[in-house]
C-alpha positions in Angstrom: 106.5 94.8 102.3 105.4 96.8 105.3 102.0 96.1 106.9 99.3 98.8 106.9 98.2 100.6 110.0 94.6 100.8 111.1 93.5 103.9 113.2 90.3 103.9 115.2 88.5 107.0 116.5 89.0 106.7 120.2 86.3 109.3 120.9 83.5 106.7 120.3 82.3 105.5 123.7 79.8 102.8 122.7 80.8 99.9 120.4 77.5 100.2 118.6 78.1 103.9 117.7 81.0 103.1 115.4 80.6 104.2 111.7 82.7 103.5 108.6 84.3 107.0 109.0 85.7 106.0 112.4 88.3 103.7 110.8 91.2 104.6 108.6 93.8 102.4 107.0 97.1 103.9 106.2 100.0 102.5 104.2 97.9 99.8 102.4 99.8 98.6 99.3 97.8 95.9 97.6 99.3 93.2 95.4 98.4 93.3 91.7 95.2 91.4 90.7 95.4 87.7 89.8 93.8 87.2 86.4 92.1 84.0 85.4 89.2 82.6 83.5 85.9 82.3 85.5 82.9 80.4 84.4 79.5 81.7 85.5 
């Protein structure tokens, strides 16, 4: 299984100016969910 690639917007100059939209994840292929009983 290939690993995903994360791309970061390199135009952002200050670390505190990053937003969610400045990050993209390509090639993410998740495994199926693990089902089980959960007590709440």
